[in-house]
N, C-alpha and C positions, 0 to 999 in steps of 0.2 A: 385622346391627345397622345402624340408620340412622346416617349420618355427615353432617357439614356440609362441603361443598366450597365454598371461597371462590375465585372465579375472578378472575384478573388480567386486565387489558385485553388483553394480548397473546394470551391464549387465545381470547377472543371474536373478535379480529381474525383469528387463525389459522383458526378454524372458527366461523363465525357460528351454526352449529347446535349448538355444544358444550353449550348449556344442557340439551339433551335427551340427553346422553351419560352421565348418572350414575345411571341406573336409578331406584330408588325413594328415593334420598337427597335431602337438602336442598341446593339450589344457591343460594349466597349471592353477590350482587353488591353490593359496597360502593358507596355513593353517589359516591365519588371516581372510581370506574371509569366511571360514567355521565358524569361531568364530562369525563373524558378522551375517551370516545367522542364526546361532543358536539363537542369540538375537532377530532377526527379526521374527522368526517363530511363536512367541507367539502373534503377532499382529493379529487383527481380520479383517484387511482391505486387499486390493489386494496385498500389499507388503508382508504381512504375508502369504497369500496363495501361492504366488510365491516362497517365501523362503521354505515353506514346500514341494512344488513341487520339487524344486531342491534337497533338502535333501533326499527325497524319491528316486529320480532318481539316486543319488550317492550311496544310499544304495543298489539299484539293481546292480549297476556296481561293488560294493565292493564284491558281491558274485561271480563275474567272475574272480577276481584276486586281487593282491596287488596294491592298488591305488598309493602307494608311488613309485612303480616300473613301473607303467603304465598299463592301461587296454585298450584293443582294443575296439573302438567304432563301431557301425553298419555301419557308413559311411566310414570306413577305417582309421580314425584318431586314436590318442592315448590320453587318458586322464591321467594326472598326478595330484596328490595332493602333493604339495611341502611343506616340513617341514624343518625348519632350527633351530638348537639349539644354534648356535653361530651368530645369526642375527645381533647383535650389531657391528660385524666387518664391515658390509656393510651399517650400518645405517648412514645417513648423519648427521654430528655432530650438525648442527644448526637447524635440524628439530625437532619439538616438538614430543616427543615420545607418547603422548596420542592420536594422530590422527592415525587411522588405515590406512588411505591413504598413510601416510609416510612409514609405515611398508611394504605396498604393493610395493612401489617404491624400498625399500631395497631388497625385493625378486627379483624384475626385474633386479636390478643392479647385484645381485649375479648370476642370471641365465645367463645374457648376458656376464658375465666374464668367466663363467665355461662351457658354451655350445658352440659347434662348428657350430651351426645353428643360423640364425637371430632370435632375440627375439623382440616381439612386445607387448606392453601393450594395451589392449582393454578396454576402459572406456567411459562412457557417461558423465563423469565429466570433464567439460572444463578446470577447474583449474588444475586438476590432469594431463591432457594432456600437459598443458603449463609447469608445473613443470618437467614432464618427459622430455620434449624437452630441458629444461634448463640443464638437467643432461646428455644430449646426448642419451636419450632413445627414440626409435621410438614408437610413440603412435598414436592410431586412435580411432575414434568412432566405435560403433557397426554398421556395414554397411548393414547387411543382410536384415533387414526389412525397410531400408530407401527408401523413394520415392523422387520424385522431384515435388514440388508444381508448379513450373514454367512450367513444361511440361504436367501437368494434363489438359486434354481438358475441355473446359467450359461446354460441353454437348449440345451446340447449335452453329449454324452458319447462316450467311446470304449469300444467293447466288443471282445472277442476273437472272439465268435461271428460266423460268416460268414452274414450275412443276405442275402436276395434280395428283389427287387421283389415287392410284394404280400404279403409274409410278415406274419402276424398278430403283433403285439408286445404284451406285457403289461408293466406297470410303467413305461411311458413316458407323458408328457403330450402333448397335441396340439401339433403344430408344434415338437416337440423334435427336435434334429438329432443324427445318429448317425454316427460314423466306424467302419466295420468293415473287415475284410480284403477285402470285395467292393466297397468304395467308400463314397460319402457318401449318406446317406438322411435323410429326415425322416418324422415320424409324422403320418399323415392318416387320421382315422377308425379309429385303432387298427392301421393296417397301414403297412409300410415303402414309401416312395415315393422314387424317385431324384430327386436335386436337378435343378432346371431349368437350372443353370449349373455350370460347372467352372472351373478355373484358367485355361483358354484363352479363356474368354469375355471380350470387351472391352465394358465398359459405359461409354458416353460417354468413351471414351479411356483408361479405366483398367481394371486387372484386380485381382482379390482377391490380396493379398500373403500371406495366411495363412488357415488354416481358419476362424478366427473371422470374418474379413471375408467369406469365402465364404458362411457361414451367414447373416450379417446382410444381405448383398446378395440372397441368395435370398429371404429373408423380405420384403424391400422390393419385390421384383419379382413376388411371388406375389399374384395378384389376389384370392385367397380370404381373404387376411389384411388386415384393416382397420386394425389398430393394431400398430405395431412399437415396442418399447422397447429402446433400446440404451444400456447402461451401459459406460463405459470411461474409463480415465484419459487425461490429456492425451497426445497424440501417437499414439493408436491408430487414427486415421483415421476416426473415427465420423461427423463432420460432412461430410467429403469424400465418403465413399461414399454417404451419404444424399442429398447434392446430385446425385451422378452418377446414382443410381437414379431420382430425381425427374425429371431431364432425360430420361433414357432412356424412362421410362413416358409422359411428357407430350409430348415433341417427336418422338421416333422411333416409339413405339408408339401415340401419340395416345389413350391410355387415359383421361387426365385433361385437363380444359380449361385449367387453370392450375396454377401452383405458388405456394404461400405459404411463405415462410421467416420465422419470427418468433423473437425472443428477448426475455426479460424485461429491462427496464432496471433494473439494480442499480447506482446511482451510488456510487462510492467517494469520498464527500464531498458536494459540492453537487449538487442535482438538475439536470436538463437545462435547466430554465428560465433559469438564469443565463447559459448559453452564448450567444455572439453568433450572428446569422444566423437563417435560416428553419428550419423543422422538419427538412428533409433534412440541413442542415448540423449541427444539434444531434445528430441520430441517428448521424451518420457514424462517430464513434469506437466506438460499440457494434456497428455493422454491418460494420466493416472486416474482421474475421475471416471473415465470410461472403463478402465481395468477394474476399478473397485466395484462397479456395478456388475461387470461380467463375472467376477469372482463370486459375488453374492448369488447370481443366477445359477452358475454352474454348481455351486454347493447345494443349491435347492434341488437340482435334478441328479446329483451324485455323479457328475462327470468331471473329467480333468480338463481344466481350461487350457493348459499348456499343450496338451495333446491335440485339442481341437484347433488351436491357432496354427499348429504345424501343418494342418491340412489346407491352409490358405483359402478356406471358404469365407473368411472374414478379413477385410482390410481395415486397419485403424490408421488413419492418415491425417496429416495436416491438409486443410481445405485447398491450399494452393496447388497440391499435387494432383487433384482431380479435375482442375480446370482444363478445358481443351479436349477432354475425352468425351466420346459418345458412350453412354453407359446403359445398355439394354439388359433385361432379365435380372435386375439386381434390386435389392431393398436398400435404399440409401437413407442414412440418418445424418442430418446436419445439426450438430449440437451447438449451443451458444450462438444461434442464428441471429440474435439481436445485435451482434457485433458486425454484421454485414450491412453494406449499403444496399439500397434498392437496386442499383445497377449490378452489384455483385450477385444478388439473389436471382435477378433475371438471367444473368449469364449462366448460373448453375442450373436453373430450372430448364433452360433451353438445351442443356446437354443430355437430358434424360432420353433414353431410347425406348423402343417398344418393350412392353411388359416390364416396365420399371416402376417402382413406387418410391416416393421421396417423402421424408418426414422432416419438417423444420421444427426445431425445439428451441425454446429460449425464454428468458426472463427480461422483458423490456425495461425493468427497473434496475438491472445490473449491467450497465453498458460500460465497456472499458476503452472505447475509442473517443477522442476529444470532440469530433464533429458530428456525432450521432446522439439522438435522445430517444425517449420513449415513443415519439411520434414520427421520427424520420428514419428509423432503422428498417432494414430489409424484411425482417420477420413480420412486423406489423403492416408494412407496405403490401407484402404478398397476401397476408390474411385479409386485409381490408378490401383489396381489389378483386380477389378471386373467390371469396366466400359466396355461396349460392350456386356455383357451377356444379353440375353433376359429378365432375371429376375431382372435386375438392371438398374436404371436410375440415372444419375448424372447431377446436375445443379449448376453452380457457379453464385451467386448473386453479382453484382457489384454496382448497383445503390442504394444509400441510399434513404429511404422513411420516416425516422423518423422525420427529420426536416433539413432545409438547414444547420444549425449550426452543428448538429450531423454528417451530411455527410462530412462537411468541416473538422471537428476534426478527424473523422475516417480516412480520406485520408491523412491529413497533419501532424498529431501528432503521 
């Protein structure tokens, strides 16, 4: 049965292609949502880019017909832009009229009263879903790109069977790691392969402190793997080992020409523009965790970090500055990747050029953006959909190594 899906602005910003995600149903965009997109399109961040993407897509559809009467979509659905001139008739009396979310609810109320098919509000705003439910309106999250963190494989397992090098293995995915009584292996083309490193190997001054780190470091040092996703709570050492492997592959092994380390800017309050100083000074608070790890690593090998950075072999940047670039021959680390949307991760991964390796690192339980959660963020989305491909390896880090207190807090609080 055909249904009406009314899209909130945050859904379109989260996934600019979301209008094509509802099969043969009616996709309804209230005019107030277009108004909000119009105000967002001037922004220079990912929100602005998504808003501009949606507006351009709607402009293409406008050429196919009257949006107010409905335009057929390529997937068989129909897109409507809904406009009401007498909206006050359905506006809830005690709602504050300055909030666009309340106007969206009024649109949904009108549509549910006048349409003979079920009407569903789709929004990533939890509060709006609660308000909709209180009004008797069916509401749901945008489910198309949601994953399930609890079903994401760890990327490794322990078995009792004594396996040997070259043994054919069934029931394992590519680049899955195995601990057996005969040692540590990984699956390559369906057979067991001994790991390239063990606990005695020193990678840029550090060694793996547990099996999980050993697996992650092996994946990052494996030239046949182009994408590594590392999920781990705070204090598991995920960023530190990623930096160590990047330095090892780039400086010592000369496999890559440069290193790029980037993280999304998620301001807890005002944006970076209000901060004093030049761009480098503005970014310093966000990049300091990276610098702390680098200082530790360079102390380990007895090198001067400032002298190394002057050589421009490593870029430490805000993620927004690497979008739009084609990046070949480089080792790329995206830190705090849990703060990216699936669309943003897809955009970044499609920019990687030949002989490039990219590592996505993050903690899905520490998300700083209001419309993402542990199941809808880009890190878990990429790991869930790409795991098992020969070009991809995934490892979940569970054991804290920062300090006993840090591990206790990360687990219990």
